[in-house]
N, C-alpha and C positions, 0 to 999 in steps of 0.2 A: 504494500500500500504506500503510495507516495503522497506527500503532503501538498497542500495548496500552493505553498511557496515554491516547492520543487516543480510542480506542474506548470506554474506560471513561468518560472525560469526556463524550463525546457521548451515550453510552448512559444515564448517570445524570442528566445535566443537561438533556438535550433530550427525554427520554422523556415527560415530562408534556405537552410541546407536541405531540408526534406521536401520543399515545395508545397507545404501545407500551412494553414493558419490555425491557431488554437483559439477556441472560444471558451471563455471562463464565465461560469454562472455562479451566482451567490447561492448558498444553501437555503433551503426554505426556512423562513422566519428570521433570516439574518439581514433583512433589509433595514434601512434607516427609516423607520415608520413615520407616520404623521405626527406622533407625539414628540419625536426627536427634533423635528423642524420647529415645533412650537417652543420647546425648551431652548433650543439654540437662539431663536428669535427673542425670547424673554431675556436671556443673558446679554444679548446684544443691546437691547433697549435699556437694561439696567446700567450697562457700561456707558452708553451715551448720556444717560441722566447723570451719572457720577461725574463725567467730564464737564457737563454743563454746570453742575453745582460748584465744582472747583473753579470754573471760569467766573461764576458770579461772585465767589468770595474775593477773588482778586479785583474784579470790577468795582465792587463796593469799597474796597480798601484804597483804591487809587485816589479817591476824593479826600482822604485823610492826610493831614500833614505828617512830616517825619516824626515829630514828637508823639502824635497820637498813635502812629503805627508802632513806635517803640513801646508805648503803654500796652497796646493789644498784644504785642509780641511777648512781653514779660508776663502778662496775665495768662496767655496760652502756654508759655513755658512752665509756669508754676502750677497750673491746673491740668496740664496734659496727661494723657494716659500713659503709664509706664509699661513698656513691653517686657516680655519675660527676660530679656537680656539687660534690663535696667535703663533703656533709652527712652527718651521722649521724642517722638517724631513730629516734625512740623513741616508744612509745605511751603517752600520758599516763594512760590508764585503768589501766595496770599499777601505777602508783605512786599508791595511793589516798589517801595522807596528804600528798602533795606538791602544792602549788599552783603555778601558773605563776610566781609571784614567787619561791617557794622554789627552783624548778628554775633560774630565771635566776641567782639569787644563788649557788647551789652550783656551777653550770657556770662562772660568771664567775671564781670562786676557782680552778677547775681550768684556766682559760685558754681556755674555749670561749664562744662567743656564740650566741644563739638567733635564728633567723629568725622574725619574727612575722607575716609576710604570706604568703599563698598556701601555707599548710602543710597544708590539708585535714584539720585536726584532729590532726595529728601534731606532735611537738616535733622541730624540725630544728635541730641544733647544728652549728657549724663552728668551726674554729680559724683565726683570721685570720693568725697568724704561726706557721709550721711550723718552729720552731727545733729540734725534736726532744726538748726537755726540757719536762716539765710542772711547773708551780709546785706546791710542796708545801704 
């Protein structure tokens, strides 16, 4: 008994030598049914909605001054959800007037450090010493 992969390999690559073509059919019940297309469409719609929400966050923040964005940044940094690795992830596109250096400087004053590698476009902050008190 040969597997489907072997059949496909032999049928496609050996057909020119034997002068025949191979037809491959899906096993019964193995089709991507109607529910699969609905699920794929729902995931696509949710992805588009999340992109739109991220865009709106940045669009609303563009009207704020630099100082107001710093206040929002510090509030988000202090109240952000901590991942299992101890990082607080923030989206840099939300803070339109803050650069990476500004975010580093502001977070450093608040007692946080930023991870600069492997962040996939996010700002990942962590607190090296968890003494319980934040510097003022």
